[in-house]
LODOZA-22259 format. One record per atom (N, C-alpha, C): residue in three letters; x, y, z. Coordinates in steps of 0.1 Angstrom, whole numbers, padded with zeros to 4 digits, always signed. Layout:
BEGIN
ALAXYZ ...
end
This chain:
BEGIN
MET-0730+1018-0978 MET-0724+1023-0966 MET-0723+1039-0967 ARG-0725+1045-0955 ARG-0725+1060-0955 ARG-0713+1064-0947 GLY-0706+1074-0952 GLY-0694+1080-0945 GLY-0698+1090-0935 ASP-0688+1097-0930 ASP-0691+1108-0920 ASP-0698+1119-0927 ALA-0705+1128-0919 ALA-0712+1139-0924 ALA-0702+1148-0932 ASP-0707+1152-0944 ASP-0698+1161-0952 ASP-0701+1175-0949 ILE-0694+1179-0938 ILE-0696+1193-0934 ILE-0691+1203-0944 ALA-0680+1199-0951 ALA-0674+1208-0961 ALA-0684+1212-0972 ALA-0691+1202-0976 ALA-0701+1204-0987 ALA-0712+1214-0983 LEU-0717+1212-0970 LEU-0727+1221-0965 LEU-0721+1235-0963 GLY-0709+1235-0958 GLY-0702+1248-0956 GLY-0700+1256-0968 SER-0697+1249-0979 SER-0695+1256-0992 SER-0708+1263-0997 VAL-0719+1257-0993 VAL-0732+1263-0997 VAL-0735+1276-0989 ILE-0733+1275-0976 ILE-0736+1286-0967 ILE-0725+1297-0968 ALA-0713+1294-0972 ALA-0702+1303-0972 ALA-0704+1315-0982 GLU-0712+1313-0992 GLU-0714+1324-1002 GLU-0722+1335-0995 PRO-0717+1347-0995 PRO-0724+1358-0987 PRO-0738+1360-0991 ALA-0742+1360-1004 ALA-0755+1362-1008 ALA-0765+1351-1003 ARG-0760+1338-1003 ARG-0768+1328-0998 ARG-0770+1328-0983 ALA-0759+1333-0976 ALA-0760+1334-0962 ALA-0770+1345-0958 ARG-0770+1356-0965 ARG-0780+1367-0963 ARG-0794+1362-0965 MET-0796+1354-0975 MET-0809+1348-0978 MET-0814+1339-0967 LEU-0805+1331-0962 LEU-0809+1322-0950 LEU-0813+1331-0938 MET-0805+1341-0935 MET-0808+1349-0924 MET-0821+1357-0926 ALA-0825+1360-0938 ALA-0837+1367-0941 ALA-0850+1359-0938 ILE-0848+1346-0940 ILE-0860+1337-0937 ILE-0858+1329-0924 GLY-0848+1333-0916 GLY-0845+1326-0904 GLY-0855+1327-0893 ASP-0865+1335-0895 ASP-0876+1336-0885 ASP-0888+1328-0889 GLY-0886+1319-0899 GLY-0897+1310-0902 GLY-0906+1315-0913 ARG-0905+1328-0917 ARG-0913+1333-0928 ARG-0910+1327-0941 ALA-0919+1327-0950 ALA-0917+1323-0964 ALA-0917+1336-0973 LEU-0907+1338-0980 LEU-0905+1351-0988 LEU-0903+1347-1003 PRO-0908+1356-1012 PRO-0906+1354-1026 PRO-0892+1357-1030 ALA-0888+1352-1042 ALA-0874+1353-1047 ALA-0870+1368-1048 SER-0880+1376-1052 SER-0877+1390-1054 SER-0872+1397-1042 VAL-0879+1394-1030 VAL-0875+1400-1018 VAL-0862+1394-1013 LEU-0859+1381-1015 LEU-0847+1375-1011 LEU-0835+1381-1020 ALA-0838+1384-1032 ALA-0828+1390-1041 ALA-0824+1404-1035 SER-0834+1411-1031 SER-0831+1424-1025 SER-0823+1423-1012 GLU-0827+1413-1004 GLU-0820+1411-0991 GLU-0805+1407-0994 ALA-0803+1399-1004 ALA-0789+1395-1007 ALA-0781+1405-1015 GLY-0788+1415-1021 GLY-0781+1425-1029 GLY-0777+1420-1042 VAL-0785+1411-1048 VAL-0781+1405-1061 VAL-0793+1406-1071 ALA-0790+1404-1083 ALA-0801+1405-1094 ALA-0810+1393-1092 PRO-0823+1394-1096 PRO-0832+1383-1095 PRO-0827+1370-1102 SER-0821+1372-1114 SER-0815+1360-1121 SER-0805+1353-1113 THR-0796+1361-1106 THR-0786+1355-1097 THR-0792+1348-1085 ALA-0802+1355-1080 ALA-0809+1349-1068 ALA-0815+1335-1071 SER-0820+1333-1083 SER-0826+1320-1087 SER-0815+1309-1085 GLY-0803+1312-1090 GLY-0792+1302-1089 GLY-0789+1299-1075 HIS-0788+1310-1066 HIS-0785+1307-1052 HIS-0796+1299-1045 LEU-0808+1302-1048 LEU-0819+1295-1042 LEU-0819+1280-1046 ALA-0816+1278-1059 ALA-0815+1264-1063 ALA-0804+1256-1055 ARG-0793+1263-1052 ARG-0783+1256-1044 ARG-0787+1253-1030 LEU-0795+1263-1024 LEU-0800+1261-1011 LEU-0810+1250-1010 ILE-0818+1249-1020 ILE-0828+1238-1021 ILE-0821+1225-1022 GLU-0812+1224-1031 GLU-0804+1211-1033 GLU-0797+1207-1021 ALA-0792+1216-1013 ALA-0785+1213-1000 ALA-0795+1209-0989 GLY-0808+1210-0991 GLY-0818+1207-0981 GLY-0820+1217-0971 LEU-0815+1230-0973 LEU-0817+1240-0964 LEU-0830+1248-0966 VAL-0835+1248-0978 VAL-0847+1257-0981 VAL-0857+1248-0988 ASP-0870+1251-0985 ASP-0881+1245-0992 ASP-0888+1255-1000 VAL-0896+1251-1011 VAL-0904+1260-1019 VAL-0918+1257-1015 LEU-0926+1268-1014 LEU-0940+1268-1010 LEU-0948+1274-1022 PRO-0953+1266-1031 PRO-0961+1272-1042 PRO-0974+1277-1038 GLN-0978+1289-1042 GLN-0991+1295-1039 GLN-0996+1301-1052 GLY-1005+1294-1059 GLY-1009+1299-1072 GLY-0998+1300-1082 ARG-0996+1311-1088 ARG-0985+1313-1098 ARG-0972+1317-1091 HIS-0973+1319-1078 HIS-0961+1324-1070 HIS-0954+1313-1063 ARG-0941+1315-1060 ARG-0933+1306-1053 ARG-0927+1313-1041 TYR-0928+1307-1029 TYR-0922+1313-1017 TYR-0912+1304-1011 TYR-0902+1309-1005 TYR-0891+1301-1000 TYR-0890+1303-0985 ARG-0888+1291-0978 ARG-0887+1291-0964 ARG-0876+1281-0960 LEU-0872+1282-0947 LEU-0863+1272-0942 LEU-0869+1258-0942 ALA-0861+1248-0945 ALA-0866+1234-0946 ALA-0871+1228-0933 GLY-0868+1235-0922 GLY-0873+1230-0909 GLY-0866+1236-0898 PRO-0871+1234-0885 PRO-0865+1240-0873 PRO-0850+1236-0872 GLN-0846+1225-0877 GLN-0831+1221-0876 GLN-0822+1231-0883 VAL-0828+1237-0894 VAL-0820+1247-0901 VAL-0819+1260-0893 GLY-0830+1263-0886 GLY-0831+1275-0877 GLY-0821+1273-0866 GLU-0820+1261-0861 GLU-0810+1258-0850 GLU-0796+1260-0855 LEU-0794+1255-0868 LEU-0780+1257-0874 LEU-0776+1271-0875 LEU-0786+1280-0879 LEU-0783+1294-0880 LEU-0780+1300-0867 GLU-0787+1296-0856 GLU-0784+1301-0843 GLU-0770+1297-0838 VAL-0766+1285-0841 VAL-0752+1280-0837 VAL-0742+1288-0845 LEU-0744+1290-0858 LEU-0734+1297-0866 LEU-0733+1312-0861 ALA-0745+1317-0857 ALA-0745+1331-0853 ALA-0736+1332-0840 ARG-0736+1322-0832 ARG-0728+1322-0819 ARG-0713+1321-0822 VAL-0709+1312-0831 VAL-0695+1310-0833 VAL-0689+1319-0843 ALA-0697+1325-0852 ALA-0691+1333-0862 ALA-0687+1347-0857 PRO-0676+1352-0863 PRO-0671+1365-0858 PRO-0682+1376-0861 ALA-0682+1386-0853 ALA-0692+1397-0855 ALA-0688+1405-0868 GLY-0697+1408-0876 GLY-0694+1415-0888 GLY-0691+1430-0884 PRO-0683+1436-0892 PRO-0679+1450-0889 PRO-0692+1459-0890 ILE-0693+1468-0880 ILE-0704+1478-0880 ILE-0699+1491-0886 ARG-0704+1495-0898 ARG-0698+1507-0905 ARG-0709+1518-0905 SER-0720+1516-0898 SER-0730+1526-0898 SER-0738+1525-0885 LEU-0745+1536-0882 LEU-0755+1536-0871 LEU-0766+1525-0873 ARG-0770+1524-0886 ARG-0781+1515-0889 ARG-0776+1500-0886 GLN-0764+1497-0889 GLN-0759+1483-0887 GLN-0758+1481-0872 GLY-0754+1491-0864 GLY-0753+1489-0850 GLY-0767+1488-0843 THR-0776+1495-0848 THR-0790+1494-0843 THR-0796+1480-0846 GLN-0793+1474-0858 GLN-0798+1461-0861 GLN-0792+1450-0852 ALA-0779+1452-0849 ALA-0772+1442-0841 ALA-0778+1442-0827 GLU-0780+1454-0821 GLU-0786+1455-0808 GLU-0801+1450-0808 ALA-0808+1452-0819 ALA-0822+1447-0820 ALA-0822+1432-0819 LEU-0813+1425-0826 LEU-0813+1411-0825 LEU-0811+1406-0811 ARG-0802+1412-0804 ARG-0800+1408-0790 ARG-0811+1411-0781 SER-0818+1422-0784 SER-0829+1426-0776 SER-0841+1417-0777 ALA-0845+1414-0789 ALA-0856+1405-0792 ALA-0856+1400-0806 ARG-0857+1387-0808 ARG-0856+1381-0822 ARG-0864+1368-0822 THR-0866+1363-0833 THR-0872+1349-0834 THR-0861+1339-0836 CYS-0862+1328-0829 CYS-0854+1316-0831 CYS-0862+1306-0839 TYR-0862+1307-0852 TYR-0871+1300-0861 TYR-0885+1305-0859 ASP-0893+1298-0850 ASP-0907+1302-0848 ASP-0911+1306-0834 HIS-0901+1308-0826 HIS-0904+1313-0812 HIS-0895+1324-0808 LEU-0897+1330-0797 LEU-0890+1342-0792 LEU-0877+1339-0785 ALA-0867+1347-0789 ALA-0854+1346-0783 ALA-0848+1360-0779 GLY-0836+1360-0775 GLY-0830+1373-0771 GLY-0835+1377-0757 ARG-0832+1389-0753 ARG-0836+1393-0739 ARG-0851+1392-0737 LEU-0859+1395-0747 LEU-0873+1393-0745 LEU-0877+1379-0742 GLY-0873+1370-0751 GLY-0876+1356-0749 GLY-0872+1350-0736 VAL-0860+1354-0732 VAL-0854+1349-0719 VAL-0862+1355-0707 ALA-0866+1368-0709 ALA-0874+1375-0698 ALA-0887+1369-0696 ILE-0894+1365-0707 ILE-0907+1359-0706 ILE-0906+1345-0699 PHE-0896+1337-0703 PHE-0895+1324-0696 PHE-0891+1326-0682 GLY-0882+1336-0679 GLY-0878+1338-0665 GLY-0890+1343-0656 ALA-0899+1351-0662 ALA-0910+1356-0655 ALA-0920+1344-0652 LEU-0922+1335-0661 LEU-0931+1324-0659 LEU-0925+1315-0648 LEU-0912+1313-0648 LEU-0905+1305-0637 LEU-0907+1312-0624 ASP-0904+1325-0623 ASP-0905+1332-0610 ASP-0919+1332-0604 ALA-0929+1332-0613 ALA-0943+1332-0608 ALA-0948+1318-0605 GLY-0940+1308-0607 GLY-0944+1294-0605 GLY-0953+1289-0616 HIS-0953+1295-0627 HIS-0961+1290-0639 HIS-0954+1279-0646 VAL-0941+1278-0644 VAL-0933+1268-0650 VAL-0924+1262-0639 ALA-0923+1249-0639 ALA-0915+1242-0629 ALA-0905+1233-0636 GLY-0894+1230-0628 GLY-0884+1220-0633 GLY-0870+1225-0633 GLY-0868+1238-0634 GLY-0855+1244-0634 GLY-0855+1258-0631 ASP-0843+1265-0633 ASP-0843+1279-0629 ASP-0840+1288-0641 GLY-0840+1283-0653 GLY-0838+1291-0665 GLY-0823+1295-0669 ARG-0814+1290-0660 ARG-0800+1294-0662 ARG-0792+1282-0670 HIS-0783+1287-0678 HIS-0774+1277-0684 HIS-0760+1277-0677 ASP-0757+1266-0671 ASP-0744+1265-0664 ASP-0735+1255-0672 PRO-0726+1260-0680 PRO-0717+1251-0688 PRO-0710+1240-0680 ALA-0707+1243-0667 ALA-0700+1233-0659 ALA-0709+1221-0655 ARG-0722+1224-0654 ARG-0732+1213-0651 ARG-0739+1207-0663 ALA-0738+1213-0674 ALA-0745+1209-0686 ALA-0740+1195-0690 VAL-0750+1186-0694 VAL-0746+1173-0699 VAL-0748+1173-0714 GLN-0760+1176-0719 GLN-0762+1177-0733 GLN-0764+1191-0738 ASP-0768+1200-0729 ASP-0771+1214-0733 ASP-0759+1221-0739 ARG-0761+1228-0750 ARG-0751+1236-0756 ARG-0757+1250-0760 LEU-0749+1260-0760 LEU-0755+1273-0765 LEU-0760+1272-0779 SER-0770+1279-0782 SER-0777+1280-0795 SER-0782+1266-0800 ALA-0786+1258-0790 ALA-0792+1245-0794 ALA-0804+1242-0785 ARG-0811+1232-0790 ARG-0823+1228-0782 ARG-0819+1222-0769 GLY-0826+1226-0758 GLY-0822+1221-0745 GLY-0827+1206-0743 ARG-0819+1199-0736 ARG-0823+1185-0733 ARG-0821+1180-0719 ASP-0814+1188-0711 ASP-0810+1184-0697 ASP-0822+1185-0687 ILE-0831+1195-0689 ILE-0841+1198-0679 ILE-0855+1195-0684 ASP-0863+1189-0676 ASP-0877+1186-0679 ASP-0886+1197-0674 TYR-0888+1207-0681 TYR-0897+1218-0677 TYR-0911+1214-0680 ARG-0920+1219-0671 ARG-0935+1216-0673 ARG-0943+1228-0669 LEU-0954+1229-0675 LEU-0964+1240-0671 LEU-0971+1235-0658 THR-0973+1245-0649 THR-0981+1242-0637 THR-0996+1246-0641 ARG-1005+1243-0632 ARG-1019+1247-0634 ARG-1020+1262-0636 SER-1013+1270-0628 SER-1013+1285-0629 SER-1007+1289-0643 GLY-0998+1281-0647 GLY-0992+1284-0660 GLY-1002+1282-0672 ARG-1009+1271-0671 ARG-1019+1269-0681 ARG-1030+1280-0681 ASP-1034+1284-0669 ASP-1044+1294-0668 ASP-1039+1308-0673 THR-1026+1311-0670 THR-1020+1324-0674 THR-1020+1324-0690 LEU-1015+1314-0696 LEU-1014+1314-0710 LEU-1028+1313-0717 ALA-1037+1307-0711 ALA-1051+1306-0716 ALA-1057+1320-0716 LYS-1054+1328-0706 LYS-1059+1342-0705 LYS-1054+1350-0717 VAL-1042+1347-0721 VAL-1036+1355-0732 VAL-1041+1349-0746 GLY-1047+1337-0745 GLY-1052+1331-0758 GLY-1043+1321-0764 VAL-1034+1315-0755 VAL-1024+1305-0760 VAL-1030+1292-0756 GLU-1032+1283-0766 GLU-1037+1270-0763 GLU-1024+1261-0761 THR-1024+1253-0751 THR-1013+1244-0748 THR-1017+1229-0750 ASP-1008+1221-0754 ASP-1010+1207-0757 ASP-1002+1199-0747 GLY-1007+1197-0736 GLY-0999+1190-0725 GLY-0991+1199-0717 ASP-0984+1194-0707 ASP-0977+1202-0697 ASP-0962+1203-0700 ALA-0957+1193-0708 ALA-0942+1193-0711 ALA-0938+1205-0720 LEU-0927+1211-0716 LEU-0922+1222-0724 LEU-0909+1220-0730 ARG-0906+1225-0741 ARG-0893+1225-0747 ARG-0886+1239-0745 TYR-0873+1239-0746 TYR-0866+1251-0744 TYR-0853+1251-0753 CYS-0848+1262-0755 CYS-0835+1264-0762 CYS-0825+1271-0752 VAL-0813+1269-0754 VAL-0803+1277-0747 VAL-0799+1289-0756 ASP-0803+1301-0751 ASP-0801+1313-0759 ASP-0787+1317-0760 TRP-0782+1319-0773 TRP-0768+1322-0775 TRP-0763+1336-0770 SER-0772+1346-0771 SER-0768+1359-0767 SER-0770+1361-0752 GLU-0779+1355-0746 GLU-0782+1357-0731 GLU-0776+1346-0723 GLN-0773+1334-0729 GLN-0768+1322-0722 GLN-0778+1318-0710 ARG-0791+1319-0713 ARG-0801+1314-0705 ARG-0811+1307-0713 HIS-0822+1302-0707 HIS-0832+1294-0715 HIS-0843+1303-0720 HIS-0848+1300-0732 HIS-0860+1306-0737 HIS-0870+1295-0741 LEU-0883+1298-0741 LEU-0893+1288-0744 LEU-0893+1285-0759 SER-0894+1272-0763 SER-0895+1268-0777 SER-0906+1258-0778 GLY-0905+1249-0789 GLY-0915+1239-0791 GLY-0928+1245-0794 ALA-0939+1236-0793 ALA-0952+1240-0797 ALA-0957+1252-0789 THR-0954+1252-0775 THR-0959+1263-0767 THR-0952+1276-0770 GLY-0939+1275-0773 GLY-0932+1287-0776 GLY-0936+1293-0790 ARG-0939+1284-0799 ARG-0945+1289-0812 ARG-0958+1295-0810 ALA-0967+1289-0802 ALA-0981+1294-0800 ALA-0980+1308-0793 LEU-0971+1309-0784 LEU-0970+1322-0777 LEU-0965+1333-0786 ALA-0955+1330-0794 ALA-0950+1340-0803 ALA-0961+1344-0813 THR-0968+1335-0818 THR-0978+1337-0828 THR-0989+1346-0822 ARG-0993+1343-0809 ARG-1004+1350-0803 ARG-0999+1365-0800 LEU-0987+1367-0796 LEU-0982+1380-0793 LEU-0982+1389-0805 LEU-0979+1382-0817 LEU-0980+1389-0829 LEU-0994+1393-0833 GLU-1003+1383-0831 GLU-1017+1386-0834 GLU-1023+1397-0825 LEU-1019+1398-0813 LEU-1024+1408-0804 LEU-1017+1421-0806 LYS-1007+1421-0815 LYS-0999+1433-0818 LYS-0992+1439-0806 TRP-0988+1430-0797 TRP-0979+1433-0786 TRP-0965+1434-0790 ILE-0962+1426-0801 ILE-0949+1427-0807 ILE-0951+1428-0822 ARG-0941+1432-0829 ARG-0942+1432-0844 ARG-0928+1428-0850 ARG-0928+1422-0861 ARG-0916+1419-0868 ARG-0909+1431-0874 ALA-0896+1430-0875 ALA-0889+1440-0883 ALA-0893+1438-0898 ASP-0890+1448-0906 ASP-0894+1447-0920 ASP-0886+1436-0927 SER-0874+1433-0922 SER-0866+1422-0927 SER-0857+1417-0916 GLY-0853+1405-0917 GLY-0845+1399-0906 GLY-0853+1393-0895 ARG-0846+1389-0884 ARG-0853+1381-0874 ARG-0857+1390-0862 ALA-0853+1403-0862 ALA-0856+1411-0850 ALA-0871+1413-0849 VAL-0875+1414-0836 VAL-0889+1418-0833 VAL-0889+1430-0823 PHE-0899+1438-0823 PHE-0900+1449-0814 PHE-0913+1449-0806 VAL-0912+1453-0793 VAL-0923+1454-0785 VAL-0930+1467-0788 THR-0943+1466-0791 THR-0951+1478-0794 THR-0955+1486-0781 GLU-0960+1498-0783 GLU-0965+1505-0771 GLU-0976+1497-0764 LEU-0985+1491-0772 LEU-0995+1483-0766 LEU-0989+1471-0758 GLY-0979+1465-0764 GLY-0972+1454-0757 GLY-0966+1459-0743 ARG-0960+1471-0744 ARG-0954+1476-0731 ARG-0965+1478-0720 ARG-0977+1481-0724 ARG-0988+1482-0714 ARG-0993+1469-0710 GLU-0994+1459-0719 GLU-1001+1447-0716 GLU-0992+1436-0710 LEU-0980+1435-0715 LEU-0971+1424-0711 LEU-0968+1423-0696 PRO-0966+1434-0689 PRO-0964+1433-0674 PRO-0976+1427-0667 GLU-0988+1430-0671 GLU-1000+1424-0664 GLU-1002+1410-0668 ALA-1000+1407-0681 ALA-1004+1394-0686 ALA-0993+1384-0683 LEU-0980+1387-0685 LEU-0970+1377-0683 LEU-0959+1381-0673 GLY-0961+1392-0666 GLY-0951+1397-0656 GLY-0938+1402-0662 VAL-0938+1406-0674 VAL-0926+1411-0681 VAL-0927+1426-0684 SER-0916+1433-0680 SER-0916+1447-0683 SER-0904+1450-0693 PRO-0907+1450-0706 PRO-0897+1451-0716 PRO-0889+1464-0714 ALA-0876+1464-0716 ALA-0868+1476-0715 ALA-0871+1485-0727 
end
């Protein structure tokens, strides 16, 4: 027999600040070596090894061996969703410097939600696709009063979005291959609207990175629109990044 979910056991793993910083560092789906994670967490490499072992044991992190090297990544999109939920309900950390304030604003402006785009950029892209008739099924808004299963910082379930023919053509012109018309979405915690997720969301984020229209921050989940992206996104997807 199995009892209720042991939230306390999981919470004790995440509650350690160094381990929490490690999880946030790989929250965008990247795989990073222990040395980089040690630096992100502000601990010695020997200490980082112990923290990573705890995260692996808890089922939050996987190891990706490549030759003699080992890289660490989230165990799956469900862990990315967990981080998004925690980011919504957790109190904001104190901002003691201009750099910290800039990082906080960057996350709200554009970030990855595991392997797809979120924040104002992610919401704007999905909204532009809806406004142009490239996506049908809903209006991109999250209304807590009408929501049945949808919750902030979680995978959307209430609305059946789908690509239209013009949507398939538009994404194909950008170089995004789609597998069927059904679309997945998430409810964005910072914008309280919908952003594109699932296979199409992942393919779009990957393609925009390949085109160098966006770039990742050196660490963390923030992404930035490049000058090339500012020129190309309005024409390609109807989005004019701020």
